[in-house]
C-alpha positions as CSV (number, residue, x, y, z in Angstrom):
1,X,15.8,20.5,-18.8
2,X,12.3,20.1,-19.9
3,X,9.9,22.9,-19.3
4,X,6.2,22.6,-19.6
5,X,3.5,25.3,-19.7
6,X,2.3,25.9,-16.2
7,X,3.2,22.4,-15.5
8,X,4.0,19.8,-12.8
9,X,6.4,16.9,-12.6
10,X,5.6,13.2,-12.5
11,X,7.3,9.8,-12.5
12,X,8.2,6.7,-14.2
13,X,10.9,4.2,-14.8
14,X,11.9,2.0,-17.6
15,X,13.6,-1.2,-18.5
16,X,15.0,-2.3,-21.8
17,X,15.8,-5.7,-23.3
18,X,18.8,-6.0,-25.6
19,X,20.5,-8.2,-28.2
20,X,24.1,-8.8,-27.6
21,X,26.5,-7.8,-30.4
22,X,30.1,-6.6,-30.5
23,X,31.0,-4.0,-28.0
24,X,31.2,-0.4,-29.2
25,X,33.0,2.8,-28.2
26,X,31.4,6.2,-27.9
27,X,32.9,9.2,-29.7
28,X,35.9,10.5,-27.7
29,X,38.2,13.4,-28.6
30,X,40.8,15.2,-26.5
31,X,39.6,13.3,-23.4
32,X,35.9,14.2,-23.8
33,X,33.2,11.7,-24.7
34,X,30.2,13.1,-26.6
35,X,26.8,11.8,-27.7
36,X,24.0,13.2,-29.8
37,X,20.6,13.3,-28.1
38,X,17.5,13.7,-30.1
39,X,14.0,14.3,-28.7
40,X,11.8,12.0,-30.7
41,X,9.2,13.6,-33.0
42,X,6.5,11.3,-31.5
43,X,7.1,12.9,-28.1
44,X,5.0,16.0,-27.9
45,X,5.1,16.9,-24.2
46,X,8.7,17.9,-23.3
47,X,7.8,21.4,-24.2
48,X,7.6,25.1,-23.6
49,X,4.5,26.9,-25.0
50,X,5.0,28.4,-28.4
51,X,1.7,29.8,-29.5
52,X,-0.7,26.9,-29.5
53,X,1.8,24.2,-30.3
54,X,3.9,22.1,-28.0
55,X,7.5,22.0,-29.0
56,X,10.4,20.0,-27.5
57,X,13.7,21.5,-26.8
58,X,16.8,20.8,-24.8
59,X,17.9,23.6,-22.5
60,X,21.1,25.0,-21.0
61,X,22.1,23.1,-17.9
62,X,20.3,19.8,-18.9
63,X,22.1,16.7,-17.6
64,X,21.5,13.0,-18.3
65,X,22.6,9.7,-16.8
66,X,24.4,7.3,-19.2
67,X,24.9,3.7,-18.1
68,X,27.8,1.7,-19.6
69,X,27.2,-1.4,-17.6
70,X,29.7,-0.2,-15.0
71,X,28.7,3.2,-13.8
72,X,26.1,6.0,-13.8
73,X,27.9,8.7,-15.7
74,X,26.8,12.3,-15.8
75,X,26.6,13.9,-19.3
76,X,26.0,17.7,-19.6
77,X,24.6,19.6,-22.5
78,X,27.3,21.4,-24.4
79,X,25.6,22.4,-27.6
80,X,22.1,22.6,-29.1
81,X,20.2,24.4,-26.3
82,X,16.8,25.5,-27.5
83,X,16.6,22.8,-30.2
84,X,15.3,19.2,-30.2
85,X,18.9,17.9,-31.0
86,X,21.8,18.5,-28.7
87,X,25.3,17.4,-27.8
88,X,26.0,16.1,-24.4
89,X,29.6,15.5,-23.1
90,X,31.6,14.1,-20.2
91,X,35.3,13.9,-19.3
92,X,34.7,10.7,-17.4
93,X,35.9,7.4,-18.9
94,X,33.1,5.4,-20.5
95,X,33.5,1.7,-20.8
96,X,33.0,-0.3,-24.0
97,X,29.6,-1.9,-24.0
98,X,27.2,-3.7,-26.3
99,X,24.6,-1.1,-25.7
100,X,24.0,2.0,-23.4
101,X,21.0,3.3,-21.5
102,X,20.4,7.0,-21.0
103,X,17.9,8.7,-18.6
104,X,16.8,12.3,-18.4
105,X,17.2,14.0,-16.0
106,X,20.5,12.9,-14.3
107,X,20.3,11.7,-10.7
108,X,22.7,9.8,-8.6
109,X,19.8,7.5,-7.6
110,X,19.2,6.4,-11.2
111,X,20.3,2.8,-11.6
112,X,20.4,-0.2,-14.0
113,X,19.8,-3.8,-13.0
114,X,20.5,-6.0,-15.9
115,X,18.1,-4.5,-18.5
116,X,15.8,-2.6,-16.1
117,X,16.3,1.1,-15.4
118,X,15.3,2.3,-11.9
119,X,14.4,5.9,-11.4
120,X,13.3,7.8,-8.3
121,X,10.5,10.3,-9.1
122,X,10.1,13.2,-6.6
123,X,7.0,13.6,-4.5
124,X,7.2,17.4,-4.8
125,X,8.2,19.7,-7.6
126,X,8.3,23.4,-8.2
127,X,6.6,25.7,-10.7
128,X,7.9,29.2,-11.6
129,X,4.6,31.2,-11.9
130,X,6.3,33.9,-13.9
131,X,7.4,31.5,-16.7
132,X,5.2,28.5,-16.2
133,X,8.3,26.3,-16.1
134,X,8.7,23.3,-13.8
135,X,12.1,22.6,-12.1
136,X,13.1,19.1,-13.1
137,X,11.3,17.8,-16.2
138,X,9.6,14.9,-17.8
139,X,11.3,11.6,-17.4
140,X,12.7,10.4,-20.8
141,X,14.9,7.5,-21.7
142,X,16.8,6.1,-24.6
143,X,18.9,3.0,-25.6
144,X,21.6,3.0,-28.2
145,X,24.5,0.9,-29.4
146,X,26.5,3.9,-30.4
147,X,26.7,7.7,-29.9
148,X,23.2,8.6,-31.2
149,X,20.3,8.4,-28.7
150,X,16.6,8.9,-29.4
151,X,14.8,10.0,-26.2
152,X,11.2,9.2,-25.7
153,X,8.8,10.2,-23.0
154,X,7.9,7.9,-20.1
155,X,4.7,9.7,-19.0
156,X,1.8,11.7,-20.1
157,X,0.3,15.0,-18.9
158,X,-3.1,15.7,-17.4
159,X,-4.0,19.2,-18.4
160,X,-6.0,21.1,-15.8
161,X,-7.9,24.2,-16.7
162,X,-8.3,26.0,-13.4
163,X,-10.6,29.0,-13.2
164,X,-11.4,31.5,-10.5
165,X,-9.6,34.4,-8.8
166,X,-7.4,32.6,-6.3
167,X,-3.6,32.9,-6.0
168,X,-2.4,29.3,-5.5
169,X,0.4,28.2,-3.3
170,X,0.3,24.6,-4.6
171,X,-1.6,22.1,-6.7
172,X,-1.7,18.4,-6.1
173,X,-3.2,15.4,-7.7
174,X,-4.2,12.3,-5.6
175,X,-4.9,8.9,-7.2
176,X,-6.3,5.7,-5.9
177,X,-4.4,3.7,-3.3
178,X,-3.3,1.1,-5.9
179,X,-1.8,3.7,-8.2
180,X,1.4,5.6,-8.0
181,X,2.5,9.1,-8.9
182,X,5.9,9.3,-7.3
183,X,8.5,7.0,-5.8
184,X,10.9,4.4,-7.1
185,X,9.8,2.7,-10.4
186,X,11.3,-0.2,-12.3
187,X,10.1,-0.2,-15.9
188,X,10.7,-1.9,-19.3
189,X,10.4,0.0,-22.6
190,X,8.3,-1.5,-25.2
191,X,7.2,-0.3,-28.6
192,X,3.8,0.6,-27.1
193,X,5.3,2.5,-24.2
194,X,6.8,1.9,-20.8
195,X,5.6,-1.0,-18.7
196,X,6.5,-1.8,-15.1
197,X,5.8,-1.1,-11.5
198,X,6.7,1.0,-8.5
199,X,8.5,-0.6,-5.6
200,X,8.2,2.4,-3.2
201,X,5.5,4.9,-4.1
202,X,3.2,7.7,-3.2
203,X,-0.4,8.3,-4.5
204,X,0.1,12.0,-4.2
205,X,2.1,14.4,-6.4
206,X,2.5,18.0,-5.3
207,X,3.7,21.1,-7.3
208,X,4.7,24.1,-5.3
209,X,3.8,27.4,-7.0
210,X,6.5,29.7,-5.5
211,X,5.2,33.2,-4.9
212,X,1.8,32.2,-6.1
213,X,0.1,31.1,-9.3
214,X,-2.7,33.6,-10.2
215,X,-5.8,32.0,-11.7
216,X,-7.2,31.5,-14.2
217,X,-4.3,29.3,-15.4
218,X,-3.6,26.0,-17.1
219,X,-1.6,23.3,-15.2
220,X,-0.1,20.3,-16.9
221,X,0.6,17.5,-14.4
222,X,2.9,14.7,-15.7
223,X,1.6,11.2,-14.6
224,X,2.8,7.7,-15.3
225,X,0.9,5.5,-17.8
226,X,-0.3,3.4,-14.9
227,X,-2.8,6.0,-13.8
228,X,-6.4,5.3,-14.7
229,X,-9.2,7.8,-15.4
230,X,-10.2,8.9,-11.9
231,X,-8.3,11.1,-9.4
232,X,-8.8,14.1,-7.1
233,X,-7.3,17.5,-7.5
234,X,-6.5,19.8,-4.6
235,X,-5.5,23.4,-5.0
236,X,-4.3,25.4,-2.0
237,X,-4.5,29.2,-1.9
238,X,-2.1,31.7,-0.4
239,X,-4.7,32.1,2.3
240,X,-3.8,28.6,3.6
241,X,-7.1,27.0,2.6
242,X,-7.9,24.6,-0.2
243,X,-10.3,23.6,-2.9
244,X,-11.1,20.1,-4.0
245,X,-12.5,18.6,-7.2
246,X,-12.9,15.1,-8.6
247,X,-11.7,14.8,-12.2
248,X,-12.1,12.0,-14.6
249,X,-11.8,11.3,-18.3
250,X,-13.1,8.6,-20.6
251,X,-9.8,8.8,-22.5
252,X,-7.1,6.3,-21.5
253,X,-4.2,8.1,-20.0
254,X,-1.6,5.8,-21.5
255,X,1.8,7.5,-22.2
256,X,3.3,10.3,-24.4
257,X,0.1,12.4,-24.7
258,X,-1.7,15.3,-23.2
259,X,-5.1,14.5,-21.7
260,X,-7.2,17.7,-21.3
261,X,-9.7,17.9,-18.5
262,X,-12.9,20.0,-18.3
263,X,-12.5,23.4,-16.5
264,X,-12.5,23.3,-12.7
265,X,-13.6,26.3,-10.8
266,X,-11.3,26.8,-7.7
267,X,-12.5,28.5,-4.5
268,X,-10.0,28.0,-1.6
269,X,-12.2,28.1,1.5
270,X,-11.8,24.7,3.2
271,X,-9.2,22.3,4.8
272,X,-9.1,18.8,3.3
273,X,-7.5,15.7,4.8
274,X,-7.0,12.5,2.9
275,X,-6.7,9.5,5.2
276,X,-4.0,7.7,3.2
277,X,-1.7,10.8,2.8
278,X,-2.2,11.9,6.4
279,X,-1.3,8.4,7.6
280,X,1.8,8.1,5.6
281,X,3.0,11.7,6.0
282,X,2.7,11.6,9.8
283,X,4.4,8.2,10.1
284,X,7.2,9.3,7.7
285,X,7.9,12.4,9.9
286,X,7.9,10.4,13.1
287,X,10.2,7.6,11.7
288,X,12.5,10.0,9.8
289,X,12.1,8.0,6.6
290,X,9.6,7.6,3.9
291,X,6.8,5.3,4.8
292,X,5.2,3.6,1.8
293,X,2.4,1.7,3.5
294,X,-0.5,2.6,5.8
295,X,0.0,-0.8,7.5
296,X,3.3,0.4,8.9
297,X,2.9,0.5,12.7
298,X,3.5,3.6,14.8
299,X,3.7,3.3,18.5
300,X,5.1,6.8,19.3
301,X,2.0,8.9,19.0
302,X,-0.4,8.4,21.9
303,X,-2.7,11.4,21.4
304,X,-4.0,13.3,18.3
305,X,-5.7,16.7,18.7
306,X,-7.6,18.5,15.9
307,X,-7.9,22.3,16.2
308,X,-9.8,24.6,13.9
309,X,-10.1,28.4,13.4
310,X,-6.4,28.8,14.2
311,X,-4.1,31.7,13.4
312,X,-1.7,30.0,11.0
313,X,0.6,33.0,10.5
314,X,3.6,31.7,12.5
315,X,2.7,28.0,12.7
316,X,5.5,25.7,11.6
317,X,5.1,22.0,11.2
318,X,4.5,19.3,8.6
319,X,1.9,19.9,5.9
320,X,-0.7,17.2,6.2
321,X,-3.4,18.6,3.9
322,X,-4.9,16.2,1.4
323,X,-2.5,17.2,-1.3
324,X,0.4,17.3,1.2
325,X,-0.4,21.0,1.4
326,X,-0.5,23.5,4.2
327,X,-4.3,23.9,4.6
328,X,-3.6,21.6,7.6
329,X,-0.3,21.5,9.6
330,X,0.7,18.9,12.2
331,X,3.0,19.6,15.1
332,X,4.5,16.8,17.2
333,X,5.2,17.6,20.8
334,X,6.5,14.5,22.6
335,X,3.8,11.8,22.1
336,X,1.1,14.3,21.1
337,X,0.3,15.2,17.5
338,X,-1.6,18.5,17.1
339,X,-3.3,19.2,13.8
340,X,-4.2,22.9,13.0
341,X,-6.1,24.7,10.3
342,X,-7.5,28.2,9.8
343,X,-10.8,26.7,8.5
344,X,-13.7,26.0,10.8
345,X,-13.7,22.3,10.0
346,X,-11.7,19.6,8.2
347,X,-13.3,17.9,5.2
348,X,-11.9,14.4,5.5
349,X,-11.7,11.2,3.5
350,X,-11.4,8.9,6.5
351,X,-10.0,5.8,4.7
352,X,-6.9,4.6,6.6
353,X,-6.9,7.8,8.6
354,X,-5.7,6.4,11.9
355,X,-4.9,2.9,10.8
356,X,-1.9,1.1,12.5
357,X,-1.3,4.0,15.0
358,X,-0.9,1.2,17.6
359,X,0.2,3.5,20.4
360,X,-2.8,5.9,20.0
361,X,-4.9,6.1,23.1
362,X,-6.9,9.3,22.6
363,X,-8.3,11.5,19.8
364,X,-9.7,14.9,20.6
365,X,-11.6,17.2,18.2
366,X,-13.3,14.5,16.1
367,X,-16.3,16.7,16.0
368,X,-14.3,19.0,13.7
369,X,-14.1,16.3,11.0
370,X,-16.7,16.6,8.3
371,X,-16.7,13.2,6.8
372,X,-19.4,13.8,4.2
373,X,-16.9,13.4,1.3
374,X,-15.9,10.0,2.5
375,X,-17.0,7.0,0.5
376,X,-14.9,4.5,2.5
377,X,-14.2,3.8,6.2
378,X,-11.7,1.1,5.2
379,X,-9.4,0.7,8.2
380,X,-10.3,4.1,9.6
381,X,-9.3,3.0,13.1
382,X,-7.9,-0.4,12.2
383,X,-5.3,-1.7,14.5
384,X,-5.4,1.2,16.9
385,X,-4.6,-1.3,19.6
386,X,-4.5,1.1,22.5
387,X,-7.4,3.4,21.6
388,X,-9.8,3.4,24.5
389,X,-12.6,5.8,23.4
390,X,-13.8,7.5,20.3
391,X,-16.6,10.0,19.7
392,X,-18.4,9.0,16.5
393,X,-21.5,11.2,17.0
394,X,-20.5,13.7,14.3
395,X,-19.5,11.2,11.6
396,X,-21.4,11.7,8.4
397,X,-21.5,8.3,6.6
398,X,-24.3,8.9,4.1
399,X,-21.9,8.4,1.2
400,X,-19.9,5.5,2.6
401,X,-20.0,2.3,0.7
402,X,-17.5,0.2,2.7
403,X,-16.9,-0.1,6.4
404,X,-14.6,-3.0,6.1
405,X,-12.0,-3.2,8.9
406,X,-13.2,0.2,10.2
407,X,-12.5,-0.8,13.9
408,X,-10.6,-4.1,13.3
409,X,-8.0,-4.7,16.0
410,X,-9.2,-1.9,18.4
411,X,-8.2,-4.2,21.3
412,X,-8.9,-1.7,24.1
413,X,-11.8,0.3,22.8
414,X,-14.3,0.3,25.7
415,X,-17.5,1.0,23.7
416,X,-18.5,1.8,20.2
417,X,-21.5,3.9,19.5
418,X,-22.4,3.9,15.8
419,X,-26.0,4.8,16.5
420,X,-25.8,7.9,14.2
421,X,-24.4,6.0,11.2
422,X,-26.3,6.0,7.9
423,X,-25.4,2.7,6.3
424,X,-27.9,2.9,3.3
425,X,-25.1,2.7,0.7
426,X,-22.7,0.4,2.6
427,X,-22.1,-2.9,0.7
428,X,-19.5,-4.5,3.0
429,X,-19.0,-4.6,6.8
430,X,-16.4,-7.4,6.5
431,X,-14.4,-7.6,9.8
432,X,-15.8,-4.2,10.8
433,X,-15.5,-4.8,14.6
434,X,-13.2,-7.9,14.5
435,X,-11.0,-8.2,17.7
436,X,-12.7,-5.4,19.5
437,X,-11.9,-7.6,22.5
438,X,-13.4,-5.5,25.4
439,X,-15.9,-3.2,23.6
440,X,-19.4,-3.3,25.3
441,X,-21.8,-2.1,24.2
442,X,-21.5,-1.9,20.4
443,X,-24.4,0.2,19.3
444,X,-25.5,-0.6,15.7
445,X,-29.2,0.0,16.2
446,X,-29.3,2.6,13.3
447,X,-27.9,0.2,10.7
448,X,-29.9,-0.6,7.6
449,X,-28.8,-3.1,5.0
450,X,-30.5,-2.3,1.7
451,X,-27.1,-2.4,-0.1
452,X,-25.2,-4.7,2.3
453,X,-23.7,-7.8,0.8
454,X,-20.9,-8.9,3.1
455,X,-20.8,-9.2,6.9
456,X,-18.0,-11.8,7.0
457,X,-16.2,-11.8,10.4
458,X,-18.2,-8.6,11.3
459,X,-18.2,-9.1,15.1
460,X,-15.6,-11.9,15.4
461,X,-13.8,-12.0,18.7
462,X,-15.8,-9.2,20.3
463,X,-15.3,-11.1,23.5
464,X,-17.0,-8.8,26.0
465,X,-20.1,-7.6,24.2
466,X,-23.2,-9.1,25.9
467,X,-26.0,-7.9,23.7
468,X,-26.3,-6.7,20.1
469,X,-29.5,-4.9,19.0
470,X,-30.4,-4.7,15.3
471,X,-33.1,-2.4,13.9
472,X,-35.9,-3.6,11.7
473,X,-34.1,-2.2,8.7
474,X,-31.1,-4.5,9.1
475,X,-32.6,-7.4,7.1
476,X,-29.6,-8.7,5.1
477,X,-31.9,-9.2,2.2
478,X,-29.0,-8.9,-0.3
479,X,-26.3,-10.4,1.9
480,X,-24.4,-13.3,0.2
481,X,-21.5,-13.7,2.8
482,X,-22.3,-13.8,6.5
483,X,-19.9,-16.6,7.6
484,X,-18.2,-16.0,11.0
485,X,-20.4,-13.0,11.6
486,X,-20.6,-13.6,15.4
487,X,-17.7,-16.0,15.7
488,X,-16.2,-16.0,19.3
489,X,-18.5,-13.4,20.7
490,X,-17.8,-15.2,24.0
491,X,-20.0,-13.0,26.2
492,X,-23.0,-12.6,23.9
493,X,-26.1,-14.0,25.7
494,X,-29.1,-13.3,23.5
495,X,-29.6,-12.5,19.9
496,X,-32.9,-11.5,18.2
497,X,-32.3,-11.8,14.5
498,X,-35.9,-12.2,13.4
499,X,-35.5,-9.4,10.9
500,X,-32.6,-11.2,9.1
501,X,-33.6,-12.7,5.8
502,X,-30.4,-14.3,4.3
503,X,-32.4,-15.3,1.3
504,X,-29.4,-14.8,-1.0
505,X,-26.8,-16.3,1.3
506,X,-25.1,-19.6,0.3
507,X,-22.9,-20.2,3.4
508,X,-23.5,-19.8,7.1
509,X,-20.2,-21.3,8.0
510,X,-19.1,-20.7,11.6
511,X,-21.7,-18.0,12.0
512,X,-22.2,-18.5,15.8
513,X,-19.1,-20.6,16.4
514,X,-17.8,-20.2,20.0
515,X,-20.7,-18.0,21.2
516,X,-20.1,-19.9,24.5
517,X,-22.5,-17.8,26.6
518,X,-25.4,-17.5,24.2
519,X,-28.6,-18.9,25.7
520,X,-31.2,-17.7,23.3
521,X,-31.4,-17.2,19.5
522,X,-34.5,-15.9,17.8
523,X,-34.4,-16.2,14.0
524,X,-36.5,-16.5,10.9
525,X,-33.7,-17.3,8.5
526,X,-34.5,-18.1,4.8
527,X,-31.9,-20.8,4.1
528,X,-33.2,-21.9,0.7
529,X,-29.9,-21.2,-1.0
530,X,-27.5,-22.1,1.8
531,X,-25.1,-24.9,0.9
532,X,-22.7,-24.7,3.8
533,X,-23.7,-25.0,7.4
534,X,-20.2,-26.1,8.6
535,X,-19.7,-25.4,12.4
536,X,-22.6,-22.9,12.4
537,X,-23.4,-23.5,16.1
538,X,-20.1,-25.1,17.1
539,X,-19.2,-24.5,20.7
540,X,-22.5,-22.8,21.6
541,X,-21.9,-24.3,25.0
542,X,-24.8,-22.6,26.8
543,X,-27.6,-23.1,24.2
544,X,-30.3,-25.5,25.6
545,X,-33.0,-25.5,22.9
546,X,-32.5,-24.7,19.3
547,X,-35.6,-24.3,17.1
548,X,-34.5,-24.4,13.5
549,X,-37.8,-25.8,12.2
550,X,-37.9,-23.1,9.6
551,X,-34.5,-24.2,8.0
552,X,-34.7,-25.3,4.4
553,X,-31.6,-27.4,3.7
554,X,-32.5,-28.5,0.2
555,X,-29.2,-27.2,-1.2
556,X,-27.2,-28.2,1.9
557,X,-23.9,-29.9,1.2
558,X,-21.7,-29.3,4.2
559,X,-23.2,-30.0,7.7
560,X,-19.9,-31.0,9.3
561,X,-19.5,-29.9,13.0
562,X,-22.8,-28.0,12.8
563,X,-23.7,-28.7,16.5
564,X,-20.3,-29.9,17.6
565,X,-19.3,-29.3,21.3
566,X,-22.7,-28.0,22.4
567,X,-22.9,-30.0,25.7
568,X,-25.9,-28.1,27.1
569,X,-28.1,-28.5,24.0
570,X,-31.2,-30.7,24.8
571,X,-33.3,-30.2,21.6
572,X,-32.5,-29.6,18.0
573,X,-35.5,-29.1,15.8
574,X,-34.9,-29.4,12.1
575,X,-38.4,-30.5,11.3
576,X,-38.6,-28.4,8.2
577,X,-35.2,-29.6,6.8
578,X,-35.6,-31.2,3.4
579,X,-33.4,-33.6,1.5
580,X,-29.6,-33.0,2.0
581,X,-27.0,-33.9,-0.6
582,X,-25.9,-37.5,-0.5
583,X,-22.5,-36.5,-1.7
584,X,-21.9,-33.9,1.1
585,X,-20.2,-34.1,4.4
586,X,-21.6,-34.3,7.9
587,X,-18.9,-35.6,10.2
588,X,-19.5,-34.5,13.8
589,X,-22.9,-33.0,12.8
590,X,-24.8,-34.0,16.0
591,X,-21.7,-34.9,18.1
592,X,-22.4,-32.3,20.8
593,X,-19.7,-33.9,22.9
594,X,-17.1,-36.4,21.9
595,X,-15.0,-37.8,24.7
596,X,-15.4,-38.6,28.3
597,X,-12.9,-35.8,29.2
598,X,-15.2,-33.2,27.6
599,X,-18.5,-32.1,29.1
600,X,-21.1,-34.8,28.5
601,X,-24.0,-34.1,26.2
602,X,-27.4,-33.2,27.6
603,X,-29.0,-34.0,24.2
604,X,-32.5,-35.4,24.5
605,X,-34.3,-34.7,21.2
606,X,-33.5,-34.4,17.5
607,X,-36.3,-33.7,15.1
608,X,-35.6,-34.1,11.4
609,X,-37.9,-33.4,8.5
610,X,-39.6,-36.2,6.5
611,X,-37.4,-35.6,3.5
612,X,-34.1,-35.1,5.4
613,X,-31.7,-37.5,3.8
614,X,-28.5,-38.8,5.1
615,X,-25.7,-36.2,4.5
616,X,-22.7,-37.9,3.1
617,X,-24.5,-41.2,2.5
618,X,-22.3,-42.0,-0.5
619,X,-19.1,-40.9,1.2
620,X,-17.1,-41.6,4.4
621,X,-17.5,-38.0,5.6
622,X,-19.8,-39.1,8.4
623,X,-17.2,-39.9,11.1
624,X,-18.4,-39.3,14.7
625,X,-21.8,-38.2,13.4
626,X,-23.5,-39.0,16.8
627,X,-22.3,-38.4,20.3
628,X,-20.2,-41.3,21.5
629,X,-22.1,-43.6,23.9
630,X,-19.7,-42.8,26.7
631,X,-20.7,-39.1,26.5
632,X,-24.5,-39.6,26.8
633,X,-26.2,-38.5,29.9
634,X,-29.5,-40.0,28.5
635,X,-30.9,-43.0,30.3
636,X,-33.5,-45.6,29.5
637,X,-35.9,-43.6,31.6
638,X,-34.9,-40.3,30.0
639,X,-33.6,-41.2,26.5
640,X,-32.3,-39.3,23.5
641,X,-35.2,-39.4,21.0
642,X,-34.5,-39.0,17.3
643,X,-37.6,-38.3,15.3
644,X,-37.0,-38.9,11.6
645,X,-38.2,-40.8,8.5
646,X,-38.0,-44.6,8.2
647,X,-35.4,-44.2,5.5
648,X,-33.2,-42.1,7.7
649,X,-33.6,-44.5,10.7
650,X,-32.9,-47.6,8.7
651,X,-29.7,-46.0,7.3
652,X,-28.6,-45.0,10.8
653,X,-28.9,-48.6,12.1
654,X,-27.3,-50.1,9.0
655,X,-24.3,-47.9,9.3
656,X,-24.0,-48.1,13.1
657,X,-22.1,-44.9,13.2
658,X,-20.5,-44.0,16.4
659,X,-21.6,-47.4,17.7
660,X,-25.2,-46.3,17.6
661,X,-26.5,-49.8,18.2
662,X,-25.2,-50.0,21.7
663,X,-27.4,-47.2,23.1
664,X,-30.3,-48.5,21.0
665,X,-30.0,-51.8,22.7
666,X,-30.0,-50.4,26.3
667,X,-32.7,-47.8,25.5
668,X,-30.6,-44.6,25.9
669,X,-31.4,-43.7,22.2
670,X,-34.8,-44.3,20.7
671,X,-35.7,-43.9,17.0
672,X,-39.2,-42.6,16.4
673,X,-41.3,-41.5,13.5
674,X,-42.5,-37.9,13.2
675,X,-45.7,-38.8,15.0
676,X,-43.6,-39.7,18.0
677,X,-44.1,-43.5,17.7
678,X,-41.1,-45.8,18.0
679,X,-40.0,-47.8,15.0
680,X,-40.5,-51.5,15.1
681,X,-37.6,-54.0,14.7
682,X,-37.7,-57.5,13.3
683,X,-35.9,-58.7,16.4
684,X,-35.8,-58.0,20.1
685,X,-34.2,-54.6,20.9
686,X,-31.5,-56.4,22.9
687,X,-30.6,-58.3,19.8
688,X,-30.4,-55.4,17.4
689,X,-27.6,-55.5,14.8
690,X,-26.7,-53.5,11.8
691,X,-28.8,-55.9,9.7
692,X,-32.0,-55.3,11.6
693,X,-35.0,-54.3,9.6
694,X,-37.2,-51.4,10.8
695,X,-40.8,-50.7,10.1
696,X,-43.1,-47.7,10.7
697,X,-45.9,-48.5,13.1
698,X,-48.1,-45.8,11.4
699,X,-47.5,-47.1,7.9
């Protein structure tokens, strides 16, 4: 079994392609089958320390899995211990095969599926501080058509030089969410190294240091070649507290090499929680099986309590520290999870911390969480469907760059006070409060937007919030995606967005869609780059007057449904709107009500800029552009007045969209120039047809 100086264990799996030839027998004598196993010279990491050189040797007790296409057969070392070349034997029957796969170390869970080898890598391993040896060893694999097998490494080692005076209980390495350090892997072996993926995995690998590893010391942690250059190291002392350090290298990890890191000074004086590991560890304990995803729901836990400054001498429970260590321990009593530490606070990366705890109703002790190390609030409380209140007053967000999904799906959260949040570095608030159905108020008055680019779905379906107040620093100068930002804020009554710039935004699609209670919108939007206005004010059922005279629509392509189903809307002022794309789409643009069964439209005035062209004039995408005549409440005495250019008016008559000519004849719709004077026709109004010619009385 492979031993490595002051080392850890990692993971990987391999698969191999093969060419079919004649089947071959392995060497068998007196009922015993033997093979020769050689550790390849190019592999320099299955080692014990010998001076300054890494050497590779087989050791007494080593076992390997051999696959003959039928079974996973255990072979045991019978000769060659202490050397790179050894003999392994079994008294089991080995079938004749075209080729054989071998994996070190042996495990009943090792498997072969066609030409892919599947291996389960442990989430925890043990280190003997006295010898520096790791129990287990580096994953190696080999393929052969006969009795000689050349084993090659399936991982590399990150060499940590740890300094200080601590005695360590454990050392862990935590990688990014998309990377894996342990679990079930399925890999193929190529000439350049193993390639493959993990099907069930963990981002954390922990090594237990037995009676204690005295620093300074060197720790070599085996990692799969899928790991990139950034990760976090956690070291936990015998005092039950931890140290944390970020480590990175410009050198590619790859496989079959040792990547040495700069010295890290270790002082174990804090308790660290990592949101992803906390989430998975607690759910795994509750379910009694390994949970691989933070999006796995848990409905058992209804209350989480954080306690600090605890006497941890006799505390038993599950380790939930950032490195799956005992700097923090959780105890489950019925439906209550209590987390304890000897430290005065928890230093927490809050990403995914409480996500998908769908039964969680209450969290106590949030003031004990120091979130200053957090760069992400991604799904921090996401899908906590039953959480009713949360104290955010102590959250430190000065280093947070994403708040995406932070409160998404908090269906029963009564109010959300983010007034202490520092959002200077935040680039995305995508779906931050989506489906906070009953939350009112939502306090975002401290938010600034100097780095913010994305507010997509930010408040979508916040159905009860009546008012949202934004500070002067929330300008959205750099925002490029604000679509659906207030979609279905059904109780929202007034919005003052005069600080919003939107100068870089290209789409305002559905921005206020279904704000059915909104009666007032104050804005100074810079829409010079906006191409898509689709359904922007759709179902703003309570809006009466909409002044958009500042809108520049020069790049506008999609105006479809822009004011659709706004039955109370009386005036739409687009007097600053410039030429729209002739190849765009504008169906239902001004159709504030469509059928006699729907609320009839109160529309009385539409003002269009002198250069506002006809959206979709070269396409058929202008269906139901105007309100149907049957839905008009306008009369000859109180008509719908459309102020526009002569070109626009002439096109409207010629196309007779939505049977426009009928209300023109009876006076319910009047076409006027921008001075308010009615266009002249070359016929009596009662005789207007689509071939009528209009003239401007002021020309």
